[in-house]
Each structure stands twice: as structure tokens, then as C-alpha cells.
MIZA-149183 format. One record per atom (N, C-alpha, C, CB): residue number from 1; residue in one letter; x, y negated, z. Coordinates in steps of 0.1 Angstrom, whole numbers, plus 5000, padded with zeros to 4 digits. Glycine has a CB too. Example, Ala and Ser with C-alpha at 12.3 -4.5 7.8 and 13.67 -1.06 7.14 Angstrom:
residues 2
<romi nr="1" rest="A" px="5132" py="5057" pz="5078"/>
<romi nr="1" rest="A" px="5123" py="5045" pz="5078"/>
<romi nr="1" rest="A" px="5132" py="5033" pz="5078"/>
<romi nr="1" rest="A" px="5113" py="5045" pz="5090"/>
<romi nr="2" rest="S" px="5128" py="5022" pz="5071"/>
<romi nr="2" rest="S" px="5137" py="5011" pz="5071"/>
<romi nr="2" rest="S" px="5129" py="5000" pz="5079"/>
<romi nr="2" rest="S" px="5141" py="5006" pz="5057"/>
***
This chain:
residues 78
<romi nr="1" rest="M" px="4985" py="5069" pz="4934"/>
<romi nr="1" rest="M" px="4971" py="5065" pz="4935"/>
<romi nr="1" rest="M" px="4971" py="5050" pz="4930"/>
<romi nr="1" rest="M" px="4966" py="5066" pz="4950"/>
<romi nr="2" rest="K" px="4962" py="5047" pz="4921"/>
<romi nr="2" rest="K" px="4960" py="5034" pz="4916"/>
<romi nr="2" rest="K" px="4948" py="5028" pz="4924"/>
<romi nr="2" rest="K" px="4958" py="5033" pz="4901"/>
<romi nr="3" rest="I" px="4950" py="5016" pz="4929"/>
<romi nr="3" rest="I" px="4940" py="5009" pz="4937"/>
<romi nr="3" rest="I" px="4937" py="4996" pz="4930"/>
<romi nr="3" rest="I" px="4944" py="5008" pz="4952"/>
<romi nr="4" rest="Y" px="4924" py="4993" pz="4929"/>
<romi nr="4" rest="Y" px="4920" py="4981" pz="4922"/>
<romi nr="4" rest="Y" px="4912" py="4972" pz="4932"/>
<romi nr="4" rest="Y" px="4912" py="4984" pz="4910"/>
<romi nr="5" rest="N" px="4912" py="4959" pz="4929"/>
<romi nr="5" rest="N" px="4904" py="4949" pz="4935"/>
<romi nr="5" rest="N" px="4904" py="4948" pz="4950"/>
<romi nr="5" rest="N" px="4890" py="4951" pz="4930"/>
<romi nr="6" rest="I" px="4916" py="4947" pz="4956"/>
<romi nr="6" rest="I" px="4917" py="4945" pz="4970"/>
<romi nr="6" rest="I" px="4915" py="4930" pz="4973"/>
<romi nr="6" rest="I" px="4931" py="4950" pz="4975"/>
<romi nr="7" rest="Q" px="4904" py="4928" pz="4981"/>
<romi nr="7" rest="Q" px="4901" py="4914" pz="4984"/>
<romi nr="7" rest="Q" px="4908" py="4909" pz="4997"/>
<romi nr="7" rest="Q" px="4886" py="4912" pz="4986"/>
<romi nr="8" rest="D" px="4909" py="4918" pz="5007"/>
<romi nr="8" rest="D" px="4915" py="4915" pz="5020"/>
<romi nr="8" rest="D" px="4928" py="4921" pz="5021"/>
<romi nr="8" rest="D" px="4906" py="4920" pz="5032"/>
<romi nr="9" rest="T" px="4938" py="4914" pz="5015"/>
<romi nr="9" rest="T" px="4952" py="4919" pz="5014"/>
<romi nr="9" rest="T" px="4958" py="4921" pz="5028"/>
<romi nr="9" rest="T" px="4961" py="4910" pz="5006"/>
<romi nr="10" rest="K" px="4955" py="4913" pz="5037"/>
<romi nr="10" rest="K" px="4961" py="4914" pz="5051"/>
<romi nr="10" rest="K" px="4956" py="4927" pz="5057"/>
<romi nr="10" rest="K" px="4957" py="4902" pz="5060"/>
<romi nr="11" rest="A" px="4943" py="4930" pz="5057"/>
<romi nr="11" rest="A" px="4938" py="4943" pz="5062"/>
<romi nr="11" rest="A" px="4944" py="4955" pz="5055"/>
<romi nr="11" rest="A" px="4923" py="4943" pz="5062"/>
<romi nr="12" rest="F" px="4945" py="4954" pz="5042"/>
<romi nr="12" rest="F" px="4950" py="4965" pz="5034"/>
<romi nr="12" rest="F" px="4965" py="4968" pz="5038"/>
<romi nr="12" rest="F" px="4950" py="4961" pz="5019"/>
<romi nr="13" rest="F" px="4973" py="4958" pz="5039"/>
<romi nr="13" rest="F" px="4987" py="4960" pz="5043"/>
<romi nr="13" rest="F" px="4988" py="4964" pz="5057"/>
<romi nr="13" rest="F" px="4996" py="4948" pz="5040"/>
<romi nr="14" rest="N" px="4980" py="4959" pz="5066"/>
<romi nr="14" rest="N" px="4979" py="4964" pz="5080"/>
<romi nr="14" rest="N" px="4976" py="4979" pz="5080"/>
<romi nr="14" rest="N" px="4969" py="4956" pz="5088"/>
<romi nr="15" rest="R" px="4967" py="4983" pz="5072"/>
<romi nr="15" rest="R" px="4964" py="4998" pz="5072"/>
<romi nr="15" rest="R" px="4976" py="5006" pz="5067"/>
<romi nr="15" rest="R" px="4952" py="5000" pz="5062"/>
<romi nr="16" rest="L" px="4983" py="5001" pz="5057"/>
<romi nr="16" rest="L" px="4995" py="5008" pz="5052"/>
<romi nr="16" rest="L" px="5006" py="5010" pz="5063"/>
<romi nr="16" rest="L" px="5001" py="5000" pz="5041"/>
<romi nr="17" rest="T" px="5007" py="5000" pz="5073"/>
<romi nr="17" rest="T" px="5016" py="5002" pz="5083"/>
<romi nr="17" rest="T" px="5013" py="5014" pz="5092"/>
<romi nr="17" rest="T" px="5017" py="4989" pz="5092"/>
<romi nr="18" rest="G" px="5001" py="5018" pz="5092"/>
<romi nr="18" rest="G" px="4997" py="5030" pz="5100"/>
<romi nr="18" rest="G" px="5001" py="5043" pz="5093"/>
<romi nr="18" rest="G" px="4982" py="5030" pz="5102"/>
<romi nr="19" rest="C" px="5006" py="5043" pz="5081"/>
<romi nr="19" rest="C" px="5010" py="5055" pz="5075"/>
<romi nr="19" rest="C" px="5022" py="5062" pz="5082"/>
<romi nr="19" rest="C" px="5014" py="5053" pz="5060"/>
<romi nr="20" rest="K" px="5021" py="5075" pz="5083"/>
<romi nr="20" rest="K" px="5031" py="5083" pz="5090"/>
<romi nr="20" rest="K" px="5043" py="5086" pz="5082"/>
<romi nr="20" rest="K" px="5025" py="5096" pz="5096"/>
<romi nr="21" rest="G" px="5041" py="5088" pz="5069"/>
<romi nr="21" rest="G" px="5052" py="5091" pz="5059"/>
<romi nr="21" rest="G" px="5056" py="5079" pz="5051"/>
<romi nr="21" rest="G" px="5048" py="5103" pz="5051"/>
<romi nr="22" rest="N" px="5065" py="5081" pz="5042"/>
<romi nr="22" rest="N" px="5069" py="5071" pz="5033"/>
<romi nr="22" rest="N" px="5058" py="5068" pz="5023"/>
<romi nr="22" rest="N" px="5082" py="5075" pz="5026"/>
<romi nr="23" rest="V" px="5057" py="5055" pz="5019"/>
<romi nr="23" rest="V" px="5048" py="5051" pz="5008"/>
<romi nr="23" rest="V" px="5056" py="5043" pz="4998"/>
<romi nr="23" rest="V" px="5036" py="5042" pz="5014"/>
<romi nr="24" rest="E" px="5054" py="5046" pz="4986"/>
<romi nr="24" rest="E" px="5062" py="5040" pz="4975"/>
<romi nr="24" rest="E" px="5053" py="5032" pz="4966"/>
<romi nr="24" rest="E" px="5070" py="5050" pz="4967"/>
<romi nr="25" rest="L" px="5057" py="5020" pz="4963"/>
<romi nr="25" rest="L" px="5051" py="5011" pz="4953"/>
<romi nr="25" rest="L" px="5056" py="5015" pz="4939"/>
<romi nr="25" rest="L" px="5053" py="4996" pz="4956"/>
<romi nr="26" rest="V" px="5048" py="5018" pz="4930"/>
<romi nr="26" rest="V" px="5052" py="5021" pz="4916"/>
<romi nr="26" rest="V" px="5049" py="5009" pz="4907"/>
<romi nr="26" rest="V" px="5044" py="5034" pz="4911"/>
<romi nr="27" rest="N" px="5060" py="5004" pz="4901"/>
<romi nr="27" rest="N" px="5058" py="4993" pz="4892"/>
<romi nr="27" rest="N" px="5054" py="4997" pz="4878"/>
<romi nr="27" rest="N" px="5071" py="4984" pz="4892"/>
<romi nr="28" rest="K" px="5052" py="4987" pz="4870"/>
<romi nr="28" rest="K" px="5047" py="4990" pz="4856"/>
<romi nr="28" rest="K" px="5057" py="4998" pz="4848"/>
<romi nr="28" rest="K" px="5044" py="4977" pz="4849"/>
<romi nr="29" rest="Q" px="5070" py="4998" pz="4851"/>
<romi nr="29" rest="Q" px="5080" py="5006" pz="4844"/>
<romi nr="29" rest="Q" px="5081" py="5020" pz="4850"/>
<romi nr="29" rest="Q" px="5093" py="4998" pz="4845"/>
<romi nr="30" rest="G" px="5074" py="5023" pz="4860"/>
<romi nr="30" rest="G" px="5074" py="5036" pz="4866"/>
<romi nr="30" rest="G" px="5085" py="5037" pz="4878"/>
<romi nr="30" rest="G" px="5077" py="5046" pz="4856"/>
<romi nr="31" rest="M" px="5091" py="5027" pz="4881"/>
<romi nr="31" rest="M" px="5101" py="5027" pz="4892"/>
<romi nr="31" rest="M" px="5094" py="5027" pz="4905"/>
<romi nr="31" rest="M" px="5111" py="5015" pz="4891"/>
<romi nr="32" rest="H" px="5099" py="5035" pz="4915"/>
<romi nr="32" rest="H" px="5094" py="5036" pz="4928"/>
<romi nr="32" rest="H" px="5102" py="5028" pz="4938"/>
<romi nr="32" rest="H" px="5093" py="5051" pz="4933"/>
<romi nr="33" rest="M" px="5095" py="5019" pz="4946"/>
<romi nr="33" rest="M" px="5102" py="5012" pz="4957"/>
<romi nr="33" rest="M" px="5095" py="5016" pz="4970"/>
<romi nr="33" rest="M" px="5101" py="4996" pz="4954"/>
<romi nr="34" rest="S" px="5103" py="5019" pz="4980"/>
<romi nr="34" rest="S" px="5098" py="5024" pz="4993"/>
<romi nr="34" rest="S" px="5092" py="5012" pz="5000"/>
<romi nr="34" rest="S" px="5110" py="5030" pz="5001"/>
<romi nr="35" rest="L" px="5080" py="5013" pz="5004"/>
<romi nr="35" rest="L" px="5073" py="5002" pz="5012"/>
<romi nr="35" rest="L" px="5073" py="5005" pz="5026"/>
<romi nr="35" rest="L" px="5059" py="5000" pz="5006"/>
<romi nr="36" rest="V" px="5068" py="5017" pz="5030"/>
<romi nr="36" rest="V" px="5066" py="5021" pz="5044"/>
<romi nr="36" rest="V" px="5077" py="5031" pz="5047"/>
<romi nr="36" rest="V" px="5052" py="5027" pz="5047"/>
<romi nr="37" rest="D" px="5086" py="5027" pz="5056"/>
<romi nr="37" rest="D" px="5097" py="5036" pz="5061"/>
<romi nr="37" rest="D" px="5099" py="5032" pz="5075"/>
<romi nr="37" rest="D" px="5110" py="5035" pz="5052"/>
<romi nr="38" rest="N" px="5110" py="5035" pz="5081"/>
<romi nr="38" rest="N" px="5113" py="5033" pz="5095"/>
<romi nr="38" rest="N" px="5111" py="5018" pz="5099"/>
<romi nr="38" rest="N" px="5126" py="5038" pz="5098"/>
<romi nr="39" rest="N" px="5115" py="5009" pz="5090"/>
<romi nr="39" rest="N" px="5115" py="4995" pz="5095"/>
<romi nr="39" rest="N" px="5105" py="4985" pz="5088"/>
<romi nr="39" rest="N" px="5129" py="4989" pz="5093"/>
<romi nr="40" rest="H" px="5098" py="4990" pz="5078"/>
<romi nr="40" rest="H" px="5087" py="4982" pz="5072"/>
<romi nr="40" rest="H" px="5092" py="4969" pz="5065"/>
<romi nr="40" rest="H" px="5077" py="4979" pz="5082"/>
<romi nr="41" rest="K" px="5105" py="4967" pz="5063"/>
<romi nr="41" rest="K" px="5110" py="4954" pz="5057"/>
<romi nr="41" rest="K" px="5104" py="4952" pz="5043"/>
<romi nr="41" rest="K" px="5125" py="4954" pz="5057"/>
<romi nr="42" rest="Q" px="5104" py="4962" pz="5035"/>
<romi nr="42" rest="Q" px="5099" py="4961" pz="5021"/>
<romi nr="42" rest="Q" px="5084" py="4958" pz="5022"/>
<romi nr="42" rest="Q" px="5102" py="4973" pz="5013"/>
<romi nr="43" rest="L" px="5077" py="4965" pz="5030"/>
<romi nr="43" rest="L" px="5062" py="4962" pz="5031"/>
<romi nr="43" rest="L" px="5059" py="4948" pz="5035"/>
<romi nr="43" rest="L" px="5056" py="4972" pz="5041"/>
<romi nr="44" rest="D" px="5067" py="4943" pz="5045"/>
<romi nr="44" rest="D" px="5065" py="4929" pz="5049"/>
<romi nr="44" rest="D" px="5067" py="4919" pz="5037"/>
<romi nr="44" rest="D" px="5074" py="4925" pz="5060"/>
<romi nr="45" rest="T" px="5077" py="4922" pz="5029"/>
<romi nr="45" rest="T" px="5081" py="4914" pz="5018"/>
<romi nr="45" rest="T" px="5069" py="4914" pz="5007"/>
<romi nr="45" rest="T" px="5094" py="4918" pz="5011"/>
<romi nr="46" rest="V" px="5065" py="4926" pz="5004"/>
<romi nr="46" rest="V" px="5054" py="4927" pz="4994"/>
<romi nr="46" rest="V" px="5041" py="4921" pz="4999"/>
<romi nr="46" rest="V" px="5052" py="4942" pz="4990"/>
<romi nr="47" rest="A" px="5038" py="4924" pz="5012"/>
<romi nr="47" rest="A" px="5026" py="4918" pz="5018"/>
<romi nr="47" rest="A" px="5026" py="4903" pz="5018"/>
<romi nr="47" rest="A" px="5024" py="4923" pz="5033"/>
<romi nr="48" rest="A" px="5037" py="4897" pz="5020"/>
<romi nr="48" rest="A" px="5038" py="4882" pz="5020"/>
<romi nr="48" rest="A" px="5036" py="4877" pz="5006"/>
<romi nr="48" rest="A" px="5052" py="4878" pz="5025"/>
<romi nr="49" rest="S" px="5040" py="4884" pz="4996"/>
<romi nr="49" rest="S" px="5038" py="4880" pz="4982"/>
<romi nr="49" rest="S" px="5023" py="4880" pz="4978"/>
<romi nr="49" rest="S" px="5046" py="4888" pz="4972"/>
<romi nr="50" rest="Y" px="5015" py="4887" pz="4985"/>
<romi nr="50" rest="Y" px="5000" py="4888" pz="4982"/>
<romi nr="50" rest="Y" px="4992" py="4881" pz="4993"/>
<romi nr="50" rest="Y" px="4996" py="4902" pz="4981"/>
<romi nr="51" rest="A" px="4998" py="4874" pz="5002"/>
<romi nr="51" rest="A" px="4991" py="4868" pz="5014"/>
<romi nr="51" rest="A" px="4980" py="4859" pz="5010"/>
<romi nr="51" rest="A" px="5001" py="4861" pz="5022"/>
<romi nr="52" rest="D" px="4981" py="4851" pz="4999"/>
<romi nr="52" rest="D" px="4971" py="4841" pz="4996"/>
<romi nr="52" rest="D" px="4961" py="4845" pz="4986"/>
<romi nr="52" rest="D" px="4977" py="4829" pz="4992"/>
<romi nr="53" rest="G" px="4961" py="4858" pz="4981"/>
<romi nr="53" rest="G" px="4952" py="4861" pz="4971"/>
<romi nr="53" rest="G" px="4947" py="4876" pz="4972"/>
<romi nr="53" rest="G" px="4959" py="4859" pz="4957"/>
<romi nr="54" rest="K" px="4942" py="4881" pz="4961"/>
<romi nr="54" rest="K" px="4938" py="4894" pz="4960"/>
<romi nr="54" rest="K" px="4947" py="4902" pz="4952"/>
<romi nr="54" rest="K" px="4923" py="4895" pz="4955"/>
<romi nr="55" rest="I" px="4945" py="4915" pz="4952"/>
<romi nr="55" rest="I" px="4953" py="4924" pz="4944"/>
<romi nr="55" rest="I" px="4944" py="4930" pz="4933"/>
<romi nr="55" rest="I" px="4960" py="4936" pz="4953"/>
<romi nr="56" rest="N" px="4947" py="4927" pz="4921"/>
<romi nr="56" rest="N" px="4939" py="4933" pz="4910"/>
<romi nr="56" rest="N" px="4942" py="4948" pz="4908"/>
<romi nr="56" rest="N" px="4942" py="4925" pz="4897"/>
<romi nr="57" rest="E" px="4955" py="4951" pz="4909"/>
<romi nr="57" rest="E" px="4958" py="4965" pz="4907"/>
<romi nr="57" rest="E" px="4972" py="4968" pz="4914"/>
<romi nr="57" rest="E" px="4959" py="4969" pz="4892"/>
<romi nr="58" rest="I" px="4972" py="4979" pz="4921"/>
<romi nr="58" rest="I" px="4985" py="4983" pz="4927"/>
<romi nr="58" rest="I" px="4985" py="4999" pz="4926"/>
<romi nr="58" rest="I" px="4986" py="4978" pz="4942"/>
<romi nr="59" rest="E" px="4997" py="5004" pz="4924"/>
<romi nr="59" rest="E" px="4999" py="5018" pz="4924"/>
<romi nr="59" rest="E" px="5008" py="5022" pz="4935"/>
<romi nr="59" rest="E" px="5004" py="5024" pz="4910"/>
<romi nr="60" rest="L" px="5003" py="5032" pz="4943"/>
<romi nr="60" rest="L" px="5011" py="5036" pz="4955"/>
<romi nr="60" rest="L" px="5012" py="5052" pz="4954"/>
<romi nr="60" rest="L" px="5004" py="5032" pz="4968"/>
<romi nr="61" rest="F" px="5023" py="5056" pz="4959"/>
<romi nr="61" rest="F" px="5026" py="5071" pz="4960"/>
<romi nr="61" rest="F" px="5028" py="5074" pz="4974"/>
<romi nr="61" rest="F" px="5038" py="5075" pz="4951"/>
<romi nr="62" rest="F" px="5020" py="5083" pz="4980"/>
<romi nr="62" rest="F" px="5021" py="5087" pz="4994"/>
<romi nr="62" rest="F" px="5028" py="5100" pz="4995"/>
<romi nr="62" rest="F" px="5007" py="5088" pz="5000"/>
<romi nr="63" rest="L" px="5039" py="5101" pz="5002"/>
<romi nr="63" rest="L" px="5046" py="5113" pz="5004"/>
<romi nr="63" rest="L" px="5040" py="5122" pz="5014"/>
<romi nr="63" rest="L" px="5061" py="5110" pz="5008"/>
<romi nr="64" rest="N" px="5032" py="5117" pz="5023"/>
<romi nr="64" rest="N" px="5025" py="5124" pz="5033"/>
<romi nr="64" rest="N" px="5010" py="5125" pz="5029"/>
<romi nr="64" rest="N" px="5026" py="5118" pz="5048"/>
<romi nr="65" rest="P" px="5005" py="5137" pz="5026"/>
<romi nr="65" rest="P" px="4991" py="5138" pz="5022"/>
<romi nr="65" rest="P" px="4981" py="5133" pz="5032"/>
<romi nr="65" rest="P" px="4988" py="5153" pz="5019"/>
<romi nr="66" rest="E" px="4984" py="5133" pz="5045"/>
<romi nr="66" rest="E" px="4975" py="5127" pz="5054"/>
<romi nr="66" rest="E" px="4973" py="5112" pz="5052"/>
<romi nr="66" rest="E" px="4980" py="5130" pz="5069"/>
<romi nr="67" rest="D" px="4984" py="5106" pz="5048"/>
<romi nr="67" rest="D" px="4983" py="5091" pz="5046"/>
<romi nr="67" rest="D" px="4974" py="5088" pz="5034"/>
<romi nr="67" rest="D" px="4997" py="5085" pz="5043"/>
<romi nr="68" rest="S" px="4975" py="5097" pz="5024"/>
<romi nr="68" rest="S" px="4966" py="5095" pz="5012"/>
<romi nr="68" rest="S" px="4952" py="5096" pz="5016"/>
<romi nr="68" rest="S" px="4970" py="5106" pz="5001"/>
<romi nr="69" rest="V" px="4948" py="5106" pz="5024"/>
<romi nr="69" rest="V" px="4935" py="5108" pz="5029"/>
<romi nr="69" rest="V" px="4930" py="5096" pz="5037"/>
<romi nr="69" rest="V" px="4933" py="5121" pz="5038"/>
<romi nr="70" rest="M" px="4939" py="5091" pz="5046"/>
<romi nr="70" rest="M" px="4936" py="5079" pz="5054"/>
<romi nr="70" rest="M" px="4933" py="5067" pz="5046"/>
<romi nr="70" rest="M" px="4947" py="5076" pz="5064"/>
<romi nr="71" rest="M" px="4940" py="5065" pz="5035"/>
<romi nr="71" rest="M" px="4938" py="5053" pz="5027"/>
<romi nr="71" rest="M" px="4925" py="5055" pz="5018"/>
<romi nr="71" rest="M" px="4950" py="5051" pz="5017"/>
<romi nr="72" rest="L" px="4923" py="5067" pz="5014"/>
<romi nr="72" rest="L" px="4910" py="5070" pz="5007"/>
<romi nr="72" rest="L" px="4898" py="5067" pz="5015"/>
<romi nr="72" rest="L" px="4910" py="5084" pz="5001"/>
<romi nr="73" rest="E" px="4898" py="5071" pz="5028"/>
<romi nr="73" rest="E" px="4888" py="5069" pz="5037"/>
<romi nr="73" rest="E" px="4886" py="5054" pz="5040"/>
<romi nr="73" rest="E" px="4890" py="5076" pz="5050"/>
<romi nr="74" rest="Y" px="4897" py="5047" pz="5041"/>
<romi nr="74" rest="Y" px="4897" py="5032" pz="5043"/>
<romi nr="74" rest="Y" px="4891" py="5025" pz="5031"/>
<romi nr="74" rest="Y" px="4911" py="5027" pz="5046"/>
<romi nr="75" rest="L" px="4895" py="5029" pz="5019"/>
<romi nr="75" rest="L" px="4890" py="5023" pz="5007"/>
<romi nr="75" rest="L" px="4875" py="5026" pz="5005"/>
<romi nr="75" rest="L" px="4898" py="5027" pz="4995"/>
<romi nr="76" rest="A" px="4871" py="5038" pz="5008"/>
<romi nr="76" rest="A" px="4857" py="5041" pz="5006"/>
<romi nr="76" rest="A" px="4848" py="5033" pz="5016"/>
<romi nr="76" rest="A" px="4855" py="5056" pz="5009"/>
<romi nr="77" rest="A" px="4853" py="5030" pz="5027"/>
<romi nr="77" rest="A" px="4845" py="5022" pz="5037"/>
<romi nr="77" rest="A" px="4845" py="5007" pz="5034"/>
<romi nr="77" rest="A" px="4851" py="5024" pz="5051"/>
<romi nr="78" rest="M" px="4853" py="5002" pz="5025"/>
<romi nr="78" rest="M" px="4853" py="4988" pz="5021"/>
<romi nr="78" rest="M" px="4841" py="4984" pz="5014"/>
<romi nr="78" rest="M" px="4866" py="4985" pz="5013"/>
***
């Protein structure tokens, strides 16, 4: 799922911590990096890199379909 123009990065990453399954960040080369897993270390690192700005574009892969629905509902309400 490609997501564009995230203005409130803190709220966005807080929502990602609520995912039940693994979430992967897909970089421009197509490599997948696990963001949401048992300990959230990678998510914390990525969130910190966006703490002072907005996200123009990010691609995420949700392994749990329920997480994908949750994020779509969140994004639609923004």
C-alpha cells in the first residue's frame, strides 16, 4: 500500500503500533524491512527519522489483512 502526504507523522506511527501482524516498509529498490513485530525497534527508528516533518510517500506491506483495513479506515478519516 502506497500512502502519500502524511502530515501528522506521530499519529500515523502510533496507529501502526496497533497493528496485530507484521508490517513491512518497502524501499525504492523493492526491499522489505520489518517495522512492526514483537519489539517495535525498527518502527521506533523509522518514526524518529520522520519526527519533525511530513511523509510525502511511503509504501507499506501488511501481512495481516485486518491491519490493512484498519489503516485504510484511519487514512480515510484524516
